[in-house]
C-alpha positions as CSV (number, residue, x, y, z in Angstrom):
1,M,44.8,103.6,72.0
2,S,41.5,105.3,72.3
3,G,38.6,103.8,69.4
4,D,37.6,107.7,69.2
5,A,39.4,110.2,66.7
6,L,38.2,112.8,68.6
7,V,36.1,113.7,71.7
8,L,34.8,117.1,72.9
9,E,34.0,117.5,76.1
10,G,32.3,120.8,77.0
11,V,34.4,122.6,74.7
12,T,33.2,126.6,75.1
13,R,35.2,129.5,73.3
14,A,34.5,132.9,74.5
15,F,35.6,136.2,72.9
16,G,34.7,138.7,75.9
17,A,31.0,138.2,76.8
18,L,30.0,136.6,73.5
19,R,30.3,132.7,73.7
20,A,30.5,131.9,69.9
21,V,31.3,128.0,71.1
22,D,29.1,126.9,74.0
23,D,29.7,123.7,75.6
24,V,29.9,121.2,72.9
25,S,30.2,117.7,73.4
26,L,30.5,115.3,70.4
27,T,32.7,112.5,69.8
28,V,34.2,110.9,66.1
29,A,35.0,107.5,65.9
30,A,38.2,106.2,64.4
31,G,37.5,106.4,60.7
32,Q,34.2,108.1,61.1
33,K,32.9,110.4,58.4
34,Y,30.9,113.3,60.3
35,A,29.2,116.5,59.7
36,V,28.7,119.6,61.6
37,L,25.7,121.7,60.2
38,G,24.0,125.1,61.0
39,S,23.7,128.5,59.8
40,N,26.0,131.1,59.4
41,G,26.6,132.4,62.9
42,A,26.2,128.7,64.5
43,G,29.8,128.6,65.5
44,K,30.9,125.7,63.1
45,T,34.2,127.2,62.3
46,T,34.9,128.8,65.5
47,L,34.5,125.1,66.7
48,F,37.1,124.0,63.8
49,N,39.4,126.9,65.1
50,A,39.2,125.5,68.7
51,I,40.1,121.5,67.6
52,T,43.0,123.2,65.6
53,G,44.4,125.4,68.5
54,D,44.0,128.6,66.3
55,F,41.6,129.8,68.9
56,P,42.2,127.3,71.7
57,P,39.2,126.5,73.9
58,T,38.1,128.8,77.1
59,A,36.6,125.8,78.6
60,G,36.2,122.3,78.0
61,R,38.9,119.4,76.8
62,I,39.8,118.3,73.1
63,L,41.0,114.4,73.4
64,F,43.0,113.6,69.8
65,F,42.7,109.5,70.1
66,G,42.8,109.6,73.7
67,E,45.7,112.2,74.0
68,D,44.5,115.5,75.5
69,V,45.4,118.3,73.2
70,T,43.6,121.0,74.6
71,A,46.9,123.0,75.2
72,L,49.1,122.1,72.4
73,Q,49.9,124.5,69.5
74,P,48.5,124.0,66.1
75,H,51.7,122.6,64.5
76,E,51.9,120.1,67.5
77,R,48.5,119.0,66.5
78,I,49.4,118.6,62.8
79,R,52.5,116.7,63.7
80,K,49.6,114.0,65.7
81,G,47.8,113.8,62.6
82,L,45.5,116.6,62.2
83,R,44.6,118.3,59.0
84,R,41.9,120.8,58.0
85,T,41.3,123.0,55.0
86,Y,39.9,126.5,55.1
87,Q,36.8,128.4,53.5
88,S,39.3,130.7,51.7
89,S,42.0,129.4,49.5
90,L,45.6,129.3,50.9
91,L,47.7,127.7,47.9
92,F,50.7,128.9,46.0
93,R,49.0,130.6,43.0
94,E,52.3,131.2,40.9
95,L,53.2,127.3,41.7
96,T,52.3,124.3,39.9
97,V,50.0,121.8,41.2
98,R,52.7,119.2,41.8
99,D,55.0,122.0,43.5
100,N,51.8,122.5,45.8
101,L,51.5,119.0,47.0
102,F,55.2,118.2,47.2
103,L,55.6,121.7,49.4
104,A,52.9,120.0,51.8
105,V,54.5,116.5,51.8
106,R,57.8,118.1,52.6
107,G,56.2,120.4,55.3
108,V,55.0,117.1,57.4
109,A,57.9,115.0,56.4
110,S,60.8,114.3,59.3
111,G,63.6,115.4,57.0
112,R,61.7,119.0,56.0
113,F,64.5,121.0,57.3
114,S,67.4,119.1,54.9
115,F,69.0,121.2,52.2
116,W,69.3,117.9,49.8
117,R,66.7,118.5,47.0
118,A,64.6,115.3,47.0
119,G,65.4,113.5,43.7
120,R,62.6,111.4,41.6
121,G,63.1,108.2,43.3
122,H,63.0,110.2,47.0
123,A,59.7,109.2,49.1
124,S,58.4,112.6,49.1
125,Q,58.3,112.8,45.4
126,A,56.2,109.2,45.3
127,A,54.0,110.6,47.7
128,T,53.1,113.3,46.1
129,D,52.3,111.4,42.8
130,D,50.1,109.3,45.1
131,I,48.0,112.3,46.1
132,L,47.9,113.4,42.8
133,H,46.3,110.7,41.6
134,R,44.0,110.1,44.6
135,V,42.8,113.6,44.1
136,R,42.3,113.3,40.3
137,L,44.8,116.3,39.5
138,D,47.4,113.9,37.5
139,H,46.6,115.4,34.0
140,L,47.2,119.1,35.9
141,A,50.4,118.3,37.5
142,G,52.5,120.9,35.8
143,E,50.0,123.4,35.6
144,L,50.2,126.9,37.7
145,V,47.3,127.1,40.3
146,G,46.4,130.7,39.1
147,N,45.1,129.0,36.2
148,L,43.0,126.1,37.6
149,A,38.9,126.2,37.7
150,H,37.8,126.8,41.6
151,G,36.6,123.3,41.8
152,Q,40.0,122.1,40.9
153,Q,41.7,124.1,43.3
154,R,39.1,123.1,46.0
155,Q,40.4,119.4,44.9
156,L,44.0,120.4,45.4
157,E,43.3,121.9,48.7
158,I,41.9,118.5,49.7
159,G,44.9,116.8,48.2
160,M,47.5,119.1,50.5
161,A,45.4,118.1,53.6
162,L,46.3,114.6,52.5
163,A,49.8,115.2,52.9
164,G,51.5,113.0,55.7
165,A,49.1,110.3,56.1
166,P,46.7,112.3,58.2
167,R,44.5,110.4,60.6
168,L,41.7,113.3,61.0
169,I,40.8,116.1,58.4
170,L,38.6,119.0,59.3
171,F,37.0,120.1,56.0
172,D,35.5,123.9,56.1
173,E,33.0,124.3,53.1
174,P,34.6,122.4,50.5
175,A,32.0,122.7,48.1
176,A,31.6,126.6,48.4
177,G,31.2,128.2,44.9
178,L,31.6,124.8,43.0
179,S,29.3,123.8,40.0
180,P,26.9,120.8,40.0
181,A,29.7,119.1,38.1
182,E,32.3,120.0,40.6
183,R,30.0,119.0,43.7
184,R,29.7,115.4,42.1
185,E,33.3,115.0,41.6
186,L,33.7,116.4,45.4
187,V,31.3,113.7,46.8
188,A,33.3,111.0,44.7
189,L,36.6,112.5,46.3
190,L,35.3,112.2,49.8
191,R,33.7,108.5,49.2
192,G,37.1,107.9,48.0
193,L,39.2,108.9,51.0
194,P,40.6,105.7,53.2
195,A,38.2,103.8,55.3
196,H,40.6,104.3,58.4
197,M,40.9,108.1,58.0
198,S,38.4,110.0,60.0
199,F,36.9,113.2,58.8
200,V,34.6,116.4,60.0
201,I,33.1,118.2,57.4
202,I,31.0,122.0,57.8
203,E,28.9,122.2,55.0
204,H,25.9,124.3,53.8
205,D,25.2,122.0,51.0
206,L,23.1,119.7,52.6
207,D,22.8,117.3,49.8
208,I,26.4,117.0,49.9
209,A,27.1,116.6,53.5
210,L,24.6,114.1,54.1
211,R,25.6,111.9,51.5
212,V,29.1,111.4,52.8
213,V,29.0,110.8,56.2
214,E,27.5,108.4,59.0
215,R,27.2,110.7,61.9
216,V,25.8,114.8,62.0
217,T,25.8,117.2,64.7
218,V,23.5,120.1,64.1
219,M,24.9,123.4,65.6
220,H,22.7,126.9,67.1
221,N,23.7,129.9,68.3
222,G,27.1,128.3,69.2
223,R,25.1,124.9,71.1
224,V,24.5,121.7,69.9
225,L,20.9,121.2,68.7
226,R,20.9,117.7,67.4
227,H,23.1,114.5,67.1
228,G,21.9,111.9,64.7
229,T,22.1,109.9,61.5
230,P,21.9,111.5,58.5
231,D,18.2,110.3,58.1
232,E,17.2,111.7,61.5
233,I,18.6,114.8,60.7
234,E,17.0,115.0,57.6
235,N,13.7,114.5,59.2
236,D,13.9,116.4,62.1
237,A,10.9,118.8,62.4
238,Q,13.3,121.2,64.1
239,V,16.2,121.1,62.1
240,Q,14.0,121.4,59.2
241,A,12.1,124.3,60.5
242,I,15.5,126.2,61.2
243,Y,17.7,125.0,58.7
244,M,15.5,123.7,55.6
245,G,12.4,125.5,55.7
246,G,10.0,122.5,55.8
247,K,10.8,119.3,54.2
248,H,14.6,118.7,52.6
């Protein structure tokens, strides 16, 4: 078993003559919390799409816990423990919070195609209750998702990504559109994730990203600009000039 959760080796994703991601290499250790930063158009979301298999790389390799998954379909990567959230919400707004989480749990369970309805004592129900508590939505379990505040919907999306005991989660702009109070709640939620669980976060809000991770990669025009610790990235003159407008 590899000690690294995710290894990218020269990953490139081209769309015709455009290289949206160009020769990106990075390593996320098992249990490590990692950020990929960069301005709009830097290639961050395309990189996530390559990792998940939505837009497989046109060159390079992706290793997931030591296994080459470069050619695997997205659902096969999910079964191996890879999860992802999206910038745009993919929730069932006409269902309750609990129903959304339950569907996520059942969707990755071994008996997901069973015609039998899971009773209150079923493992899927217990797993749903556990996630409700972990993302601090117990009090809203019966609320329709369409009635939730934006920040609460983001919490729910993170909860759905936690279904099935993932080994690595990709968070795509989880703080987008959140109020200051909701951002504090998000930071607490991300810091409270299990120590063994790795995650990679794309985030424009540097105050959030640099507070919840141990390692950072900065991208620019599809390529890696810098790798470093949060302190190194925050104090890097070139990063400041391009992304922060001076001292952050």
